[in-house]
Structure formats: structure tokens, C-alpha cells
N, C-alpha and C positions, 0 to 999 in steps of 0.2 A: 768723342765717346758716341757709343750707340744713343744714350740717353739724349745727349745735345742734339744728333741729327734729328732723332725724332721728334723733338720740340720744336727744331727748325721747319719740318716738313709739317707740323700741326700748324705753327703760325704761318706760315704759306696758306695753307689750305684754309684757314680761317681769313686771310686776308684775302683770296679770291674770290671766296662765298661771299664776301663783303662786298667786293667791287661788282658782282655777277647779281649780287641783290639789288643793287643802284641800277645794272643794266636791264631796265625794263622797256619793252619796247613800247612807243608813243603812240596814243590815240590822236595827239594834236594835227589838226590840219588846217591850212587856210587855202579860201576858195577865192579866185578872182576872175572876173571878167574884162573885156575890152570894154564893154560900156554897160550901163544900167538901163537903156532903152534899146528895144529891137521892134521890129516889124513882125505880123505875122507870117511864118514861112522861113525866116531868116534862122541860120544855123547859132544857136550860142554856145561858145566855146568857153567852159569852166576849167581853169586852170588850178591845178594843186601845187600846194606847198606841203610837203610832209609826207611820211611814207607809213601809215596805220596799215594794219594786217589785212582790214575788210572796212569796205565802202559800201553804203548803202544810200540809194539817190530816191528822196520823194521832190517830184517836181512842183508840188504846190496845187497842182490841178486837182478836180473833183476824182475821188477816190485814191489819189497818191498825196495825200495831206498828212506830214508827220506828226501835226498836231492831235490827228484822230486814229492814230495807228493802233490804240489801244482800247477804241470805243467799243464796248459791246452791244449798248443799246442807245438810240436818240429818238427824238421827237419826229418821228416820220409819219408820214401820212399812207392810207391807202385810197386809190381813186378806183372806182370800177366804171363800167358802161356793158351795154348789152343790147339786142335787138330782138323785136317781139314781133308777132304776128297772131292776131285772134281772129276767129272765123265760126260761122254756123251760129244759128240761133238768135234771139235779141242780144246784141252784144253790149257788155255794159262791165265796169271793174271790178271784176271777180279775180283777179289776179294782184296779190300784195306783195311789196319786196320788205323784208324783216332784218334785223341785225341785231345781234348780242354778243355781249361780251364776258356773260358768264355762264353760258351752254356748257354742258359736262362733255360734251363730244361723244356721248351715249345716243345713238339715234332710235331713241324710244318714245312712247307717246308720253310716260311718265316724266323723262328727262326733259323733254322739249316744253312741257307743262310746268316744270320746276324753273325753267330758264326765265329771265326778264327779255323780253324781245322788243325792239321800238320799231313800229311802222314807219318808213321812210319812203313809203310808195309816192307821197306829193312831191319827193325830191327828183324825182324820173318822168320821163314822158313813155308811155306804153302805147301798143297799137290800137287804134279803133277800127282795124279794118284792113290796113295796109301792112303790106310784109315788109321785113326788115325795118320797122320803125325804130330809130336810134333813141335810145333812152338819155343820151347827153351822159357828161361824164359827173361823177357824184363822189364827191369828198366824205369819207368816214370817218375822218380826224376827230368830230365832236362825239364818235360812240366809243372810242377807245378806252379801254381801262387805264387806269393810272398805274396798275401794275405791270412792269416792263414784261415778265413773262406770260401774261395773259393772252388769250387767243381770242379773236373775232371772227363769228360765223354771220354767214347771210343765206336767208332762204327764200324761197318763192312759195308762195302759199296759195292755192288755188282752191276757191269754194263756190259752190252752185247748190242751187236746190231743186228740186223735182218739177221739171217743166218740158215741154214738147221735145225740144233740144237745148243741151246745156253747151256751153260755150267750147271751143277748142282752142287751145293756147299752145304756142311754140316758143321758145325761146332760141333765137336762130344762133346768137354769139353771145359770148360774156367775156371780160377781160379785167384783171385786178392788176393794179400797178403800185410797185410800192415806192413813194418819193420819199428822199431823204430831205434833212433840213436844208441842204445845199442845193437842192433841185434835181439830184440824180434820179433817175427812174429806172427800174427794174421790175420786169412782167414776173409776176409771181403764178399767176394763174390764167388758164384758157378754158373754153367751153369743155375741152377735152381732158383738163386732169385738175380740175378743181374740187375734185372728190366728193362727188354729187352723192348723197343719201338720200333715198326716198321713204318717208314714213305716211301711211294713211291711216287717217282719225274718222273717217266715214266713208262707205260704199267701196270695200277692197277689189271690187271688180273693174273699177275705173282708176288708175294708179298712174304716176308719172313714168313716163319710159325715158330712160337715160342710154344716150349714145355717145360716141365720140364727136359728134357733130350737132347735135341739138338736145333739146328736153322737150318731151311731148305730152301734153295732157289732151286725149282723146274727149274728154266730157261724156256724158251719157244720153241716151234717147228719153222718150215719155215714160218708159218702163223703169228707169234707172231714179234711185231716190237721191236724198242730198247727199253731197260730196263735200269731204275735207281733206286735202292731200298737201303735204310738205316735200319741198326738195331741199336739202340743207348741203352748204359746202363743207369742205374741211377748214380745221381752224388756221387761221393766218396769225402769226405771232409778227403783228406791224411793228413792235417797236425792236425789234432783233436787228442789230447792224454789223454790217460786214466791215470789219476794220479795214482801214485805209493801207493800202501795201506800198513798199518801195521796190526799187530794182536794184539787185546785187550787182556792183558793177566791179568788184575787187576782191579777192580772198589772198590768204597768206602766201599762195604758190603764183601770184600773178603781180605785173607792175603795171601802172597808171599813172600817169602825169597829165591827163587832160580828159576830158569827157564832152562830147556834142551831143546837144540835144535842140529839138526843135519844136516850138510851141505854136498849137493851129488856130487858138482863141485869143480873142485880145483880153487884157487883163493884167492886174499887178500879182503876180507869185512870190511865194515866199520858198525858192530853191533849198532844202536841205539835204545836207549829206550827214549821215549817222556815219560814225567811225569807231573802231573797235581794234584792241591788240590783246593778243594773249601770250602770256609769259610763264615761264616755269613758278614765278612767285608771285602770280597774280594776273588781273585783267584791268584793262584800262578802256574807257568809252569816252567818248564826246561826240560832238557835231559842230559842221560850220553850215552857216546859211548866207545865202545870198538874195536880195530883194530883185526881182526880173520885172521890169515894165513892157509889156508888149501891146505895140499899137497896131491898129488896123491896117 
């Protein structure tokens, strides 16, 4: 009868649905290599057992560490160096280097006065007449805020008094480099893009001149009064971290049974293959890892 036929179709449909529900694509995958130890420059062949839809590879090298793929903030350092020249008049140490982790970023006298500035001039070497005097590398880690999102600002402060000839100072170069806890370095500013802003406290006729190649304070002559001028960088969000990235090896439209990779630096690496498969009834995720020892 029609009712019996309908019931039969319904049961078949339920049975098929039940079967299909169990038929979820697997994200399981095993990875093997021919050896656990290789030399720099060798080709490591990772062979796969399993067929997930997607595979993303993390080599374990700096910047490609699976354990750090979701890291937003880290205990980074900011290291700076610069070169200076001083000339004219009786030379003395009237250029100071200061750092602040609570400056508002509003470049006015009032906001500069509100902020806490730490004088770190004694950490650097300044010119006493020689051009391009290197400062040495300064670590600013001790001056960072404990707040992950806080910014760090640097300032050069020039002061001089009324005398026959005030000093002329030139900042020839400036570099700021962020260093991750793993030692990965990334340049975050040079003299041309450090976001300099000049603010005059005294004697507005003699102020910092900012260009793409240098910072210049001419100083004044006998007729010029006392001077106090600041030039301040943009804020550096030192604790911000770029999450480590993987390499997408495979998606659902491709097939892959092995992957070849060359390590260029000695070390012990945890190579991770992050896997996933999507099906109408759900998503499966997993990963497989292999420890690789790379000898010199």
C-alpha cells in the first residue's frame, strides 16, 4: 500500500541519514620522517598518513612556532641606537635623552609636563665634537609599562643659556628595533619615520628642524635668550606581538602525501601540522607533530 511504501522510504531516509551522520571527514593524520636527525641544508621529507581537508605547517622556527600562533602580546624589548654631532661654542652635555611610558601622545607643553620622563642620557654616548658619534645600543625594556597596550615615547631635549654662541646639535641617524623573547628582531623606526614632533618651551625662534635625514638644532648667538626645546617620537607599542604564522599546504581541493622542507639553522624544532576537515554535520580539528634535530 501507499502507506507501507511511504514508511519504507522514511525508514531508508532515516537509515541513510544515520549512516551519513557517522561519515564525517576525519582530521586525523600521522606524520613520519626517514630520520629524526638531519644536517643544515638537508631536505626533510614529511610523509603523511591520513587525508584531512586542510593542512597548515609550522616549522618550529622563529616566527613559525605553533605554540605562539595566537600570541597578541609578549615580553618584548625595544632597542635603540643613534649618531650625533655637536659643534659651535663651548661644548657641553646640553642634549638629553628621555623616555616616558605615560605620555598622552598630545604634543603640547602641558601634556609633556604632565608625563613622567626618565632621563637615560647616561646610557648613551653623545658627540663631544666628532661627527657621527655612535650612541651604542640601548635597551629600553626597564622603562616599559606593565600595561600591554601602553606606548613608549622617546625625546631629545635641548637646553642652553644666553651666551656668545650656543651649541649646534645634529641627530644623524636613529634606529628602533623590537626584539621578541625568542630574539627575533624587527625594525620599527628609523630617523625618517619615527614620527618626530617638535615642541618649544623657551625661545621659539630657535627650534628643532625635522627632515627625513636628520634632526637639527642650530642653537643661538649672543642675542638669543635661554632655550628649551623637545623633539619627541611617536608612541611605540612595544609589547604588541605579531602572531607566529604557518604555511597552508593543502585544502579540500588538493591532495598531498608528503611535504619537503629545508632547515637552514641548527637546532631542535617541533614541526607541527595543524589539520582540519569540514563536513555538513560538523568540523574536526587536530594536529600532528614531529621533533626534528638539525645538526650543523
